[in-house]
CHARMM internal coordinates of N, CA and C (Angstrom, degrees):
IC EDIT
DIST 1 N 1 CA 1.3964
DIST 1 CA 1 C 1.5202
ANGL 1 N 1 CA 1 C 114.78
DIST 1 C 2 N 1.4639
ANGL 1 CA 1 C 2 N 109.79
DIHE 1 N 1 CA 1 C 2 N -51.99
DIST 2 N 2 CA 1.3893
ANGL 1 C 2 N 2 CA 121.55
DIHE 1 CA 1 C 2 N 2 CA -177.13
DIST 2 CA 2 C 1.5045
ANGL 2 N 2 CA 2 C 113.93
DIHE 1 C 2 N 2 CA 2 C -62.08
DIST 2 C 3 N 1.3972
ANGL 2 CA 2 C 3 N 116.00
DIHE 2 N 2 CA 2 C 3 N -26.93
DIST 3 N 3 CA 1.4750
ANGL 2 C 3 N 3 CA 118.80
DIHE 2 CA 2 C 3 N 3 CA 179.99
DIST 3 CA 3 C 1.4813
ANGL 3 N 3 CA 3 C 113.46
DIHE 2 C 3 N 3 CA 3 C -78.87
DIST 3 C 4 N 1.3706
ANGL 3 CA 3 C 4 N 118.43
DIHE 3 N 3 CA 3 C 4 N -24.58
DIST 4 N 4 CA 1.4560
ANGL 3 C 4 N 4 CA 125.10
DIHE 3 CA 3 C 4 N 4 CA 179.93
DIST 4 CA 4 C 1.5464
ANGL 4 N 4 CA 4 C 113.11
DIHE 3 C 4 N 4 CA 4 C -78.59
DIST 4 C 5 N 1.3902
ANGL 4 CA 4 C 5 N 118.05
DIHE 4 N 4 CA 4 C 5 N -27.17
DIST 5 N 5 CA 1.3585
ANGL 4 C 5 N 5 CA 121.38
DIHE 4 CA 4 C 5 N 5 CA -169.12
DIST 5 CA 5 C 1.5909
ANGL 5 N 5 CA 5 C 108.65
DIHE 4 C 5 N 5 CA 5 C -72.60
DIST 5 C 6 N 1.3091
ANGL 5 CA 5 C 6 N 118.91
DIHE 5 N 5 CA 5 C 6 N -47.30
DIST 6 N 6 CA 1.5169
ANGL 5 C 6 N 6 CA 120.06
DIHE 5 CA 5 C 6 N 6 CA 177.06
DIST 6 CA 6 C 1.5189
ANGL 6 N 6 CA 6 C 113.67
DIHE 5 C 6 N 6 CA 6 C -61.07
DIST 6 C 7 N 1.3695
ANGL 6 CA 6 C 7 N 113.31
DIHE 6 N 6 CA 6 C 7 N -38.22
DIST 7 N 7 CA 1.5124
ANGL 6 C 7 N 7 CA 114.12
DIHE 6 CA 6 C 7 N 7 CA -175.66
DIST 7 CA 7 C 1.5429
ANGL 7 N 7 CA 7 C 106.28
DIHE 6 C 7 N 7 CA 7 C -71.98
DIST 7 C 8 N 1.3416
ANGL 7 CA 7 C 8 N 119.40
DIHE 7 N 7 CA 7 C 8 N -30.18
DIST 8 N 8 CA 1.5186
ANGL 7 C 8 N 8 CA 118.75
DIHE 7 CA 7 C 8 N 8 CA -176.53
DIST 8 CA 8 C 1.5684
ANGL 8 N 8 CA 8 C 106.24
DIHE 7 C 8 N 8 CA 8 C -74.10
DIST 8 C 9 N 1.3348
ANGL 8 CA 8 C 9 N 116.13
DIHE 8 N 8 CA 8 C 9 N -42.23
DIST 9 N 9 CA 1.5227
ANGL 8 C 9 N 9 CA 118.41
DIHE 8 CA 8 C 9 N 9 CA 178.49
DIST 9 CA 9 C 1.5061
ANGL 9 N 9 CA 9 C 109.03
DIHE 8 C 9 N 9 CA 9 C -59.70
DIST 9 C 10 N 1.3278
ANGL 9 CA 9 C 10 N 120.78
DIHE 9 N 9 CA 9 C 10 N -41.41
DIST 10 N 10 CA 1.4474
ANGL 9 C 10 N 10 CA 124.69
DIHE 9 CA 9 C 10 N 10 CA -178.48
DIST 10 CA 10 C 1.5698
ANGL 10 N 10 CA 10 C 107.12
DIHE 9 C 10 N 10 CA 10 C -65.27
DIST 10 C 11 N 1.2273
ANGL 10 CA 10 C 11 N 117.31
DIHE 10 N 10 CA 10 C 11 N -45.42
DIST 11 N 11 CA 1.5021
ANGL 10 C 11 N 11 CA 119.18
DIHE 10 CA 10 C 11 N 11 CA 176.38
DIST 11 CA 11 C 1.4661
ANGL 11 N 11 CA 11 C 112.23
DIHE 10 C 11 N 11 CA 11 C -63.01
DIST 11 C 12 N 1.2780
ANGL 11 CA 11 C 12 N 124.92
DIHE 11 N 11 CA 11 C 12 N -37.82
DIST 12 N 12 CA 1.3938
ANGL 11 C 12 N 12 CA 130.96
DIHE 11 CA 11 C 12 N 12 CA 178.01
DIST 12 CA 12 C 1.4957
ANGL 12 N 12 CA 12 C 107.84
DIHE 11 C 12 N 12 CA 12 C -63.75
DIST 12 C 13 N 1.3790
ANGL 12 CA 12 C 13 N 117.52
DIHE 12 N 12 CA 12 C 13 N -47.78
DIST 13 N 13 CA 1.4506
ANGL 12 C 13 N 13 CA 122.51
DIHE 12 CA 12 C 13 N 13 CA -175.01
DIST 13 CA 13 C 1.5451
ANGL 13 N 13 CA 13 C 108.37
DIHE 12 C 13 N 13 CA 13 C -66.21
DIST 13 C 14 N 1.3040
ANGL 13 CA 13 C 14 N 118.44
DIHE 13 N 13 CA 13 C 14 N -37.38
DIST 14 N 14 CA 1.4464
ANGL 13 C 14 N 14 CA 122.81
DIHE 13 CA 13 C 14 N 14 CA 177.00
DIST 14 CA 14 C 1.4973
ANGL 14 N 14 CA 14 C 113.21
DIHE 13 C 14 N 14 CA 14 C -61.21
DIST 14 C 15 N 1.4223
ANGL 14 CA 14 C 15 N 110.69
DIHE 14 N 14 CA 14 C 15 N -48.51
DIST 15 N 15 CA 1.4540
ANGL 14 C 15 N 15 CA 115.99
DIHE 14 CA 14 C 15 N 15 CA 177.65
DIST 15 CA 15 C 1.4672
ANGL 15 N 15 CA 15 C 111.84
DIHE 14 C 15 N 15 CA 15 C -59.96
DIST 15 C 16 N 1.3892
ANGL 15 CA 15 C 16 N 117.85
DIHE 15 N 15 CA 15 C 16 N -43.63
DIST 16 N 16 CA 1.4726
ANGL 15 C 16 N 16 CA 122.70
DIHE 15 CA 15 C 16 N 16 CA -174.20
DIST 16 CA 16 C 1.5345
ANGL 16 N 16 CA 16 C 105.28
DIHE 15 C 16 N 16 CA 16 C -64.15
DIST 16 C 17 N 1.2811
ANGL 16 CA 16 C 17 N 120.17
DIHE 16 N 16 CA 16 C 17 N -49.52
DIST 17 N 17 CA 1.4395
ANGL 16 C 17 N 17 CA 121.41
DIHE 16 CA 16 C 17 N 17 CA 178.69
DIST 17 CA 17 C 1.4743
ANGL 17 N 17 CA 17 C 112.75
DIHE 16 C 17 N 17 CA 17 C -60.51
DIST 17 C 18 N 1.3246
ANGL 17 CA 17 C 18 N 124.05
DIHE 17 N 17 CA 17 C 18 N -37.21
DIST 18 N 18 CA 1.4427
ANGL 17 C 18 N 18 CA 125.88
DIHE 17 CA 17 C 18 N 18 CA 176.57
DIST 18 CA 18 C 1.5812
ANGL 18 N 18 CA 18 C 111.61
DIHE 17 C 18 N 18 CA 18 C -61.82
DIST 18 C 19 N 1.4023
ANGL 18 CA 18 C 19 N 114.67
DIHE 18 N 18 CA 18 C 19 N -43.33
DIST 19 N 19 CA 1.4510
ANGL 18 C 19 N 19 CA 119.52
DIHE 18 CA 18 C 19 N 19 CA -176.67
DIST 19 CA 19 C 1.5237
ANGL 19 N 19 CA 19 C 104.79
DIHE 18 C 19 N 19 CA 19 C -69.27
DIST 19 C 20 N 1.2071
ANGL 19 CA 19 C 20 N 119.50
DIHE 19 N 19 CA 19 C 20 N -49.69
DIST 20 N 20 CA 1.4350
ANGL 19 C 20 N 20 CA 121.32
DIHE 19 CA 19 C 20 N 20 CA -177.47
DIST 20 CA 20 C 1.5629
ANGL 20 N 20 CA 20 C 115.82
DIHE 19 C 20 N 20 CA 20 C -62.98
DIST 20 C 21 N 1.3878
ANGL 20 CA 20 C 21 N 115.05
DIHE 20 N 20 CA 20 C 21 N -34.23
DIST 21 N 21 CA 1.4265
ANGL 20 C 21 N 21 CA 122.10
DIHE 20 CA 20 C 21 N 21 CA 172.21
DIST 21 CA 21 C 1.4515
ANGL 21 N 21 CA 21 C 112.06
DIHE 20 C 21 N 21 CA 21 C -60.98
DIST 21 C 22 N 1.3446
ANGL 21 CA 21 C 22 N 116.27
DIHE 21 N 21 CA 21 C 22 N -46.30
DIST 22 N 22 CA 1.4570
ANGL 21 C 22 N 22 CA 124.59
DIHE 21 CA 21 C 22 N 22 CA -176.82
DIST 22 CA 22 C 1.5129
ANGL 22 N 22 CA 22 C 109.62
DIHE 21 C 22 N 22 CA 22 C -65.00
DIST 22 C 23 N 1.4146
ANGL 22 CA 22 C 23 N 113.92
DIHE 22 N 22 CA 22 C 23 N -44.20
DIST 23 N 23 CA 1.5769
ANGL 22 C 23 N 23 CA 120.24
DIHE 22 CA 22 C 23 N 23 CA 177.83
DIST 23 CA 23 C 1.4738
ANGL 23 N 23 CA 23 C 109.52
DIHE 22 C 23 N 23 CA 23 C -60.66
DIST 23 C 24 N 1.3118
ANGL 23 CA 23 C 24 N 119.41
DIHE 23 N 23 CA 23 C 24 N -47.07
DIST 24 N 24 CA 1.5079
ANGL 23 C 24 N 24 CA 122.31
DIHE 23 CA 23 C 24 N 24 CA -175.98
DIST 24 CA 24 C 1.5521
ANGL 24 N 24 CA 24 C 111.96
DIHE 23 C 24 N 24 CA 24 C -67.83
DIST 24 C 25 N 1.3058
ANGL 24 CA 24 C 25 N 114.49
DIHE 24 N 24 CA 24 C 25 N -31.94
DIST 25 N 25 CA 1.4998
ANGL 24 C 25 N 25 CA 121.99
DIHE 24 CA 24 C 25 N 25 CA 173.73
DIST 25 CA 25 C 1.4284
ANGL 25 N 25 CA 25 C 110.25
DIHE 24 C 25 N 25 CA 25 C -64.44
DIST 25 C 26 N 1.2458
ANGL 25 CA 25 C 26 N 120.73
DIHE 25 N 25 CA 25 C 26 N -40.72
DIST 26 N 26 CA 1.4920
ANGL 25 C 26 N 26 CA 129.81
DIHE 25 CA 25 C 26 N 26 CA -175.38
DIST 26 CA 26 C 1.5240
ANGL 26 N 26 CA 26 C 106.58
DIHE 25 C 26 N 26 CA 26 C -70.84
DIST 26 C 27 N 1.3556
ANGL 26 CA 26 C 27 N 117.70
DIHE 26 N 26 CA 26 C 27 N -46.24
DIST 27 N 27 CA 1.4349
ANGL 26 C 27 N 27 CA 120.31
DIHE 26 CA 26 C 27 N 27 CA 179.29
DIST 27 CA 27 C 1.5605
ANGL 27 N 27 CA 27 C 112.97
DIHE 26 C 27 N 27 CA 27 C -68.71
DIST 27 C 28 N 1.3118
ANGL 27 CA 27 C 28 N 116.46
DIHE 27 N 27 CA 27 C 28 N -35.02
DIST 28 N 28 CA 1.4402
ANGL 27 C 28 N 28 CA 116.64
DIHE 27 CA 27 C 28 N 28 CA 175.73
DIST 28 CA 28 C 1.5393
ANGL 28 N 28 CA 28 C 111.73
DIHE 27 C 28 N 28 CA 28 C -68.61
DIST 28 C 29 N 1.3347
ANGL 28 CA 28 C 29 N 116.57
DIHE 28 N 28 CA 28 C 29 N -40.25
DIST 29 N 29 CA 1.3306
ANGL 28 C 29 N 29 CA 117.41
DIHE 28 CA 28 C 29 N 29 CA 178.35
DIST 29 CA 29 C 1.6337
ANGL 29 N 29 CA 29 C 116.23
DIHE 28 C 29 N 29 CA 29 C -65.75
DIST 29 C 30 N 1.2822
ANGL 29 CA 29 C 30 N 116.65
DIHE 29 N 29 CA 29 C 30 N -32.66
DIST 30 N 30 CA 1.4237
ANGL 29 C 30 N 30 CA 121.37
DIHE 29 CA 29 C 30 N 30 CA 172.47
DIST 30 CA 30 C 1.5472
ANGL 30 N 30 CA 30 C 109.76
DIHE 29 C 30 N 30 CA 30 C -67.30
DIST 30 C 31 N 1.2784
ANGL 30 CA 30 C 31 N 112.78
DIHE 30 N 30 CA 30 C 31 N -50.80
DIST 31 N 31 CA 1.5297
ANGL 30 C 31 N 31 CA 114.23
DIHE 30 CA 30 C 31 N 31 CA -175.65
DIST 31 CA 31 C 1.6013
ANGL 31 N 31 CA 31 C 108.43
DIHE 30 C 31 N 31 CA 31 C -60.79
DIST 31 C 32 N 1.3570
ANGL 31 CA 31 C 32 N 118.81
DIHE 31 N 31 CA 31 C 32 N -44.61
DIST 32 N 32 CA 1.4122
ANGL 31 C 32 N 32 CA 119.02
DIHE 31 CA 31 C 32 N 32 CA -179.50
DIST 32 CA 32 C 1.5250
ANGL 32 N 32 CA 32 C 112.16
DIHE 31 C 32 N 32 CA 32 C -59.48
DIST 32 C 33 N 1.4137
ANGL 32 CA 32 C 33 N 116.02
DIHE 32 N 32 CA 32 C 33 N -39.78
DIST 33 N 33 CA 1.4012
ANGL 32 C 33 N 33 CA 116.60
DIHE 32 CA 32 C 33 N 33 CA -179.67
DIST 33 CA 33 C 1.5479
ANGL 33 N 33 CA 33 C 111.33
DIHE 32 C 33 N 33 CA 33 C -62.15
DIST 33 C 34 N 1.2700
ANGL 33 CA 33 C 34 N 115.92
DIHE 33 N 33 CA 33 C 34 N -46.05
DIST 34 N 34 CA 1.5110
ANGL 33 C 34 N 34 CA 124.07
DIHE 33 CA 33 C 34 N 34 CA -176.12
DIST 34 CA 34 C 1.5283
ANGL 34 N 34 CA 34 C 108.20
DIHE 33 C 34 N 34 CA 34 C -63.43
DIST 34 C 35 N 1.3629
ANGL 34 CA 34 C 35 N 113.78
DIHE 34 N 34 CA 34 C 35 N -40.08
DIST 35 N 35 CA 1.5370
ANGL 34 C 35 N 35 CA 115.62
DIHE 34 CA 34 C 35 N 35 CA 175.83
DIST 35 CA 35 C 1.5347
ANGL 35 N 35 CA 35 C 114.48
DIHE 34 C 35 N 35 CA 35 C -61.18
DIST 35 C 36 N 1.3017
ANGL 35 CA 35 C 36 N 109.52
DIHE 35 N 35 CA 35 C 36 N -48.85
DIST 36 N 36 CA 1.4835
ANGL 35 C 36 N 36 CA 115.10
DIHE 35 CA 35 C 36 N 36 CA 179.24
DIST 36 CA 36 C 1.4815
ANGL 36 N 36 CA 36 C 114.37
DIHE 35 C 36 N 36 CA 36 C -59.72
DIST 36 C 37 N 1.3809
ANGL 36 CA 36 C 37 N 116.64
DIHE 36 N 36 CA 36 C 37 N -39.56
DIST 37 N 37 CA 1.3696
ANGL 36 C 37 N 37 CA 125.89
DIHE 36 CA 36 C 37 N 37 CA -178.31
DIST 37 CA 37 C 1.5875
ANGL 37 N 37 CA 37 C 105.66
DIHE 36 C 37 N 37 CA 37 C -64.80
DIST 37 C 38 N 1.3061
ANGL 37 CA 37 C 38 N 116.49
DIHE 37 N 37 CA 37 C 38 N -46.43
DIST 38 N 38 CA 1.4855
ANGL 37 C 38 N 38 CA 118.16
DIHE 37 CA 37 C 38 N 38 CA -178.40
DIST 38 CA 38 C 1.5373
ANGL 38 N 38 CA 38 C 110.34
DIHE 37 C 38 N 38 CA 38 C -63.45
DIST 38 C 39 N 1.4273
ANGL 38 CA 38 C 39 N 114.04
DIHE 38 N 38 CA 38 C 39 N -42.79
DIST 39 N 39 CA 1.4899
ANGL 38 C 39 N 39 CA 114.93
DIHE 38 CA 38 C 39 N 39 CA -176.82
DIST 39 CA 39 C 1.5574
ANGL 39 N 39 CA 39 C 110.33
DIHE 38 C 39 N 39 CA 39 C -67.91
DIST 39 C 40 N 1.3225
ANGL 39 CA 39 C 40 N 122.58
DIHE 39 N 39 CA 39 C 40 N -33.02
DIST 40 N 40 CA 1.3641
ANGL 39 C 40 N 40 CA 127.15
DIHE 39 CA 39 C 40 N 40 CA 174.59
DIST 40 CA 40 C 1.5473
ANGL 40 N 40 CA 40 C 115.01
DIHE 39 C 40 N 40 CA 40 C -64.88
DIST 40 C 41 N 1.3427
ANGL 40 CA 40 C 41 N 113.18
DIHE 40 N 40 CA 40 C 41 N -37.48
DIST 41 N 41 CA 1.5144
ANGL 40 C 41 N 41 CA 116.25
DIHE 40 CA 40 C 41 N 41 CA 177.12
DIST 41 CA 41 C 1.4486
ANGL 41 N 41 CA 41 C 116.38
DIHE 40 C 41 N 41 CA 41 C -85.19
DIST 41 C 42 N 1.3430
ANGL 41 CA 41 C 42 N 115.91
DIHE 41 N 41 CA 41 C 42 N -11.70
DIST 42 N 42 CA 1.4971
ANGL 41 C 42 N 42 CA 120.20
DIHE 41 CA 41 C 42 N 42 CA -177.61
DIST 42 CA 42 C 1.5646
ANGL 42 N 42 CA 42 C 112.35
DIHE 41 C 42 N 42 CA 42 C 59.60
DIST 42 C 43 N 1.3484
ANGL 42 CA 42 C 43 N 118.13
DIHE 42 N 42 CA 42 C 43 N 39.32
DIST 43 N 43 CA 1.3697
ANGL 42 C 43 N 43 CA 123.04
DIHE 42 CA 42 C 43 N 43 CA -173.55
DIST 43 CA 43 C 1.4295
ANGL 43 N 43 CA 43 C 115.90
DIHE 42 C 43 N 43 CA 43 C -75.75
DIST 43 C 44 N 1.3203
ANGL 43 CA 43 C 44 N 120.17
DIHE 43 N 43 CA 43 C 44 N 5.02
DIST 44 N 44 CA 1.4709
ANGL 43 C 44 N 44 CA 119.55
DIHE 43 CA 43 C 44 N 44 CA 177.31
DIST 44 CA 44 C 1.5110
ANGL 44 N 44 CA 44 C 109.95
DIHE 43 C 44 N 44 CA 44 C -72.59
DIST 44 C 45 N 1.2316
ANGL 44 CA 44 C 45 N 114.45
DIHE 44 N 44 CA 44 C 45 N 136.53
DIST 45 N 45 CA 1.5911
ANGL 44 C 45 N 45 CA 118.67
DIHE 44 CA 44 C 45 N 45 CA -179.46
DIST 45 CA 45 C 1.5173
ANGL 45 N 45 CA 45 C 109.17
DIHE 44 C 45 N 45 CA 45 C -80.12
DIST 45 C 46 N 1.2428
ANGL 45 CA 45 C 46 N 110.21
DIHE 45 N 45 CA 45 C 46 N 133.52
DIST 46 N 46 CA 1.4984
ANGL 45 C 46 N 46 CA 113.65
DIHE 45 CA 45 C 46 N 46 CA 176.77
DIST 46 CA 46 C 1.4805
ANGL 46 N 46 CA 46 C 114.32
DIHE 45 C 46 N 46 CA 46 C -90.73
DIST 46 C 47 N 1.3023
ANGL 46 CA 46 C 47 N 118.58
DIHE 46 N 46 CA 46 C 47 N 131.11
DIST 47 N 47 CA 1.4764
ANGL 46 C 47 N 47 CA 123.07
DIHE 46 CA 46 C 47 N 47 CA -171.31
DIST 47 CA 47 C 1.6702
ANGL 47 N 47 CA 47 C 104.26
DIHE 46 C 47 N 47 CA 47 C -67.29
DIST 47 C 48 N 1.2532
ANGL 47 CA 47 C 48 N 109.30
DIHE 47 N 47 CA 47 C 48 N 142.18
DIST 48 N 48 CA 1.5858
ANGL 47 C 48 N 48 CA 116.96
DIHE 47 CA 47 C 48 N 48 CA 171.68
DIST 48 CA 48 C 1.3593
ANGL 48 N 48 CA 48 C 112.32
DIHE 47 C 48 N 48 CA 48 C -69.40
DIST 48 C 49 N 1.3479
ANGL 48 CA 48 C 49 N 120.20
DIHE 48 N 48 CA 48 C 49 N 137.42
DIST 49 N 49 CA 1.4629
ANGL 48 C 49 N 49 CA 123.60
DIHE 48 CA 48 C 49 N 49 CA 177.00
DIST 49 CA 49 C 1.5023
ANGL 49 N 49 CA 49 C 111.49
DIHE 48 C 49 N 49 CA 49 C -61.15
DIST 49 C 50 N 1.3346
ANGL 49 CA 49 C 50 N 120.91
DIHE 49 N 49 CA 49 C 50 N 148.54
DIST 50 N 50 CA 1.4278
ANGL 49 C 50 N 50 CA 125.06
DIHE 49 CA 49 C 50 N 50 CA 177.21
DIST 50 CA 50 C 1.4897
ANGL 50 N 50 CA 50 C 103.57
DIHE 49 C 50 N 50 CA 50 C -83.25
DIST 50 C 51 N 1.4100
ANGL 50 CA 50 C 51 N 115.73
DIHE 50 N 50 CA 50 C 51 N 125.27
DIST 51 N 51 CA 1.4283
ANGL 50 C 51 N 51 CA 115.82
DIHE 50 CA 50 C 51 N 51 CA 174.20
DIST 51 CA 51 C 1.5154
ANGL 51 N 51 CA 51 C 120.87
DIHE 50 C 51 N 51 CA 51 C -65.96
DIST 51 C 52 N 1.3084
ANGL 51 CA 51 C 52 N 120.40
DIHE 51 N 51 CA 51 C 52 N 142.51
DIST 52 N 52 CA 1.4020
ANGL 51 C 52 N 52 CA 120.73
DIHE 51 CA 51 C 52 N 52 CA -178.87
DIST 52 CA 52 C 1.5217
ANGL 52 N 52 CA 52 C 109.79
DIHE 51 C 52 N 52 CA 52 C -67.29
DIST 52 C 53 N 1.3076
ANGL 52 CA 52 C 53 N 120.95
DIHE 52 N 52 CA 52 C 53 N 149.25
DIST 53 N 53 CA 1.4479
ANGL 52 C 53 N 53 CA 122.04
DIHE 52 CA 52 C 53 N 53 CA 176.75
DIST 53 CA 53 C 1.5033
ANGL 53 N 53 CA 53 C 108.99
DIHE 52 C 53 N 53 CA 53 C -72.99
DIST 53 C 54 N 1.3120
ANGL 53 CA 53 C 54 N 113.92
DIHE 53 N 53 CA 53 C 54 N 149.34
DIST 54 N 54 CA 1.4541
ANGL 53 C 54 N 54 CA 122.41
DIHE 53 CA 53 C 54 N 54 CA 179.38
DIST 54 CA 54 C 1.5158
ANGL 54 N 54 CA 54 C 110.70
DIHE 53 C 54 N 54 CA 54 C -59.74
DIST 54 C 55 N 1.3828
ANGL 54 CA 54 C 55 N 116.89
DIHE 54 N 54 CA 54 C 55 N 178.45
DIST 55 N 55 CA 1.5082
ANGL 54 C 55 N 55 CA 121.74
DIHE 54 CA 54 C 55 N 55 CA -178.06
DIST 55 CA 55 C 1.4636
ANGL 55 N 55 CA 55 C 112.04
DIHE 54 C 55 N 55 CA 55 C -70.27
DIST 55 C 56 N 1.4070
ANGL 55 CA 55 C 56 N 117.92
DIHE 55 N 55 CA 55 C 56 N -33.22
DIST 56 N 56 CA 1.4583
ANGL 55 C 56 N 56 CA 121.42
DIHE 55 CA 55 C 56 N 56 CA -176.78
DIST 56 CA 56 C 1.5355
ANGL 56 N 56 CA 56 C 113.19
DIHE 55 C 56 N 56 CA 56 C -94.03
DIST 56 C 57 N 1.3462
ANGL 56 CA 56 C 57 N 118.72
DIHE 56 N 56 CA 56 C 57 N 7.32
DIST 57 N 57 CA 1.4669
ANGL 56 C 57 N 57 CA 115.75
DIHE 56 CA 56 C 57 N 57 CA -173.92
DIST 57 CA 57 C 1.6166
ANGL 57 N 57 CA 57 C 111.97
DIHE 56 C 57 N 57 CA 57 C -83.76
DIST 57 C 58 N 1.2285
ANGL 57 CA 57 C 58 N 114.55
DIHE 57 N 57 CA 57 C 58 N 151.16
DIST 58 N 58 CA 1.4791
ANGL 57 C 58 N 58 CA 117.36
DIHE 57 CA 57 C 58 N 58 CA -177.35
DIST 58 CA 58 C 1.5540
ANGL 58 N 58 CA 58 C 104.71
DIHE 57 C 58 N 58 CA 58 C -105.18
DIST 58 C 59 N 1.2847
ANGL 58 CA 58 C 59 N 115.02
DIHE 58 N 58 CA 58 C 59 N 121.19
DIST 59 N 59 CA 1.4160
ANGL 58 C 59 N 59 CA 121.66
DIHE 58 CA 58 C 59 N 59 CA -175.65
DIST 59 CA 59 C 1.5652
ANGL 59 N 59 CA 59 C 109.53
DIHE 58 C 59 N 59 CA 59 C -109.80
DIST 59 C 60 N 1.3650
ANGL 59 CA 59 C 60 N 115.16
DIHE 59 N 59 CA 59 C 60 N 126.03
DIST 60 N 60 CA 1.4190
ANGL 59 C 60 N 60 CA 120.47
DIHE 59 CA 59 C 60 N 60 CA -176.43
DIST 60 CA 60 C 1.5832
ANGL 60 N 60 CA 60 C 108.11
DIHE 59 C 60 N 60 CA 60 C -123.23
DIST 60 C 61 N 1.3196
ANGL 60 CA 60 C 61 N 117.96
DIHE 60 N 60 CA 60 C 61 N 135.74
DIST 61 N 61 CA 1.4250
ANGL 60 C 61 N 61 CA 116.83
DIHE 60 CA 60 C 61 N 61 CA 176.69
DIST 61 CA 61 C 1.5714
ANGL 61 N 61 CA 61 C 108.94
DIHE 60 C 61 N 61 CA 61 C -93.60
DIST 61 C 62 N 1.2659
ANGL 61 CA 61 C 62 N 116.91
DIHE 61 N 61 CA 61 C 62 N 121.03
DIST 62 N 62 CA 1.4768
ANGL 61 C 62 N 62 CA 121.79
DIHE 61 CA 61 C 62 N 62 CA 178.59
DIST 62 CA 62 C 1.4821
ANGL 62 N 62 CA 62 C 109.95
DIHE 61 C 62 N 62 CA 62 C -105.39
DIST 62 C 63 N 1.2943
ANGL 62 CA 62 C 63 N 122.71
DIHE 62 N 62 CA 62 C 63 N -24.21
DIST 63 N 63 CA 1.4052
ANGL 62 C 63 N 63 CA 117.98
DIHE 62 CA 62 C 63 N 63 CA -175.67
DIST 63 CA 63 C 1.5810
ANGL 63 N 63 CA 63 C 111.38
DIHE 62 C 63 N 63 CA 63 C -90.39
DIST 63 C 64 N 1.3021
ANGL 63 CA 63 C 64 N 118.79
DIHE 63 N 63 CA 63 C 64 N 148.72
DIST 64 N 64 CA 1.4008
ANGL 63 C 64 N 64 CA 121.48
DIHE 63 CA 63 C 64 N 64 CA 176.43
DIST 64 CA 64 C 1.4831
ANGL 64 N 64 CA 64 C 112.67
DIHE 63 C 64 N 64 CA 64 C -109.64
DIST 64 C 65 N 1.2503
ANGL 64 CA 64 C 65 N 112.21
DIHE 64 N 64 CA 64 C 65 N 149.15
DIST 65 N 65 CA 1.5756
ANGL 64 C 65 N 65 CA 116.73
DIHE 64 CA 64 C 65 N 65 CA -172.97
DIST 65 CA 65 C 1.5968
ANGL 65 N 65 CA 65 C 102.20
DIHE 64 C 65 N 65 CA 65 C -78.86
DIST 65 C 66 N 1.2506
ANGL 65 CA 65 C 66 N 114.02
DIHE 65 N 65 CA 65 C 66 N 132.91
DIST 66 N 66 CA 1.5602
ANGL 65 C 66 N 66 CA 119.51
DIHE 65 CA 65 C 66 N 66 CA 172.82
DIST 66 CA 66 C 1.4170
ANGL 66 N 66 CA 66 C 106.39
DIHE 65 C 66 N 66 CA 66 C -117.41
DIST 66 C 67 N 1.3358
ANGL 66 CA 66 C 67 N 118.08
DIHE 66 N 66 CA 66 C 67 N 128.93
DIST 67 N 67 CA 1.4769
ANGL 66 C 67 N 67 CA 124.09
DIHE 66 CA 66 C 67 N 67 CA 176.07
DIST 67 CA 67 C 1.5439
ANGL 67 N 67 CA 67 C 110.68
DIHE 66 C 67 N 67 CA 67 C -64.31
DIST 67 C 68 N 1.3219
ANGL 67 CA 67 C 68 N 120.00
DIHE 67 N 67 CA 67 C 68 N 151.94
DIST 68 N 68 CA 1.3841
ANGL 67 C 68 N 68 CA 126.23
DIHE 67 CA 67 C 68 N 68 CA -174.60
DIST 68 CA 68 C 1.5812
ANGL 68 N 68 CA 68 C 114.16
DIHE 67 C 68 N 68 CA 68 C -54.07
DIST 68 C 69 N 1.3539
ANGL 68 CA 68 C 69 N 113.08
DIHE 68 N 68 CA 68 C 69 N -36.69
DIST 69 N 69 CA 1.4467
ANGL 68 C 69 N 69 CA 119.81
DIHE 68 CA 68 C 69 N 69 CA 177.95
DIST 69 CA 69 C 1.4737
ANGL 69 N 69 CA 69 C 116.63
DIHE 68 C 69 N 69 CA 69 C -80.79
DIST 69 C 70 N 1.3995
ANGL 69 CA 69 C 70 N 120.45
DIHE 69 N 69 CA 69 C 70 N 1.98
DIST 70 N 70 CA 1.3881
ANGL 69 C 70 N 70 CA 122.67
DIHE 69 CA 69 C 70 N 70 CA 169.47
DIST 70 CA 70 C 1.6111
ANGL 70 N 70 CA 70 C 112.75
DIHE 69 C 70 N 70 CA 70 C 81.16
DIST 70 C 71 N 1.3010
ANGL 70 CA 70 C 71 N 113.68
DIHE 70 N 70 CA 70 C 71 N -1.54
DIST 71 N 71 CA 1.5023
ANGL 70 C 71 N 71 CA 114.29
DIHE 70 CA 70 C 71 N 71 CA 179.52
DIST 71 CA 71 C 1.5790
ANGL 71 N 71 CA 71 C 106.31
DIHE 70 C 71 N 71 CA 71 C -103.33
DIST 71 C 72 N 1.2554
ANGL 71 CA 71 C 72 N 113.43
DIHE 71 N 71 CA 71 C 72 N 156.49
DIST 72 N 72 CA 1.4846
ANGL 71 C 72 N 72 CA 118.23
DIHE 71 CA 71 C 72 N 72 CA 176.81
DIST 72 CA 72 C 1.4772
ANGL 72 N 72 CA 72 C 108.04
DIHE 71 C 72 N 72 CA 72 C -88.31
DIST 72 C 73 N 1.3558
ANGL 72 CA 72 C 73 N 114.03
DIHE 72 N 72 CA 72 C 73 N 150.67
DIST 73 N 73 CA 1.3847
ANGL 72 C 73 N 73 CA 118.58
DIHE 72 CA 72 C 73 N 73 CA -169.84
DIST 73 CA 73 C 1.5967
ANGL 73 N 73 CA 73 C 107.57
DIHE 72 C 73 N 73 CA 73 C -83.68
DIST 73 C 74 N 1.4156
ANGL 73 CA 73 C 74 N 111.88
DIHE 73 N 73 CA 73 C 74 N 137.26
DIST 74 N 74 CA 1.3885
ANGL 73 C 74 N 74 CA 120.77
DIHE 73 CA 73 C 74 N 74 CA -176.96
DIST 74 CA 74 C 1.4996
ANGL 74 N 74 CA 74 C 108.60
DIHE 73 C 74 N 74 CA 74 C -93.29
DIST 74 C 75 N 1.3633
ANGL 74 CA 74 C 75 N 115.87
DIHE 74 N 74 CA 74 C 75 N 130.98
DIST 75 N 75 CA 1.5139
ANGL 74 C 75 N 75 CA 117.44
DIHE 74 CA 74 C 75 N 75 CA -178.34
DIST 75 CA 75 C 1.5291
ANGL 75 N 75 CA 75 C 110.74
DIHE 74 C 75 N 75 CA 75 C -112.96
END
COOR INIT
IC SEED 1 N 1 CA 1 C
IC BUILD
């Protein structure tokens, strides 16, 4: 009995990995096809340009530039 249990577990593990491998291959295939289709069609939406303010508009800057590391620049 103790000899059959490890063999059975090994067989189940092999079957599980084969099923998971096949499933992941199928998903990768579908994702790759959709990506290539989107790239060929150029289906990404282009953002509309922001119109320039008129000559009498008052423009104020409220946002501050934050460096990528999150620290303020030391001068």
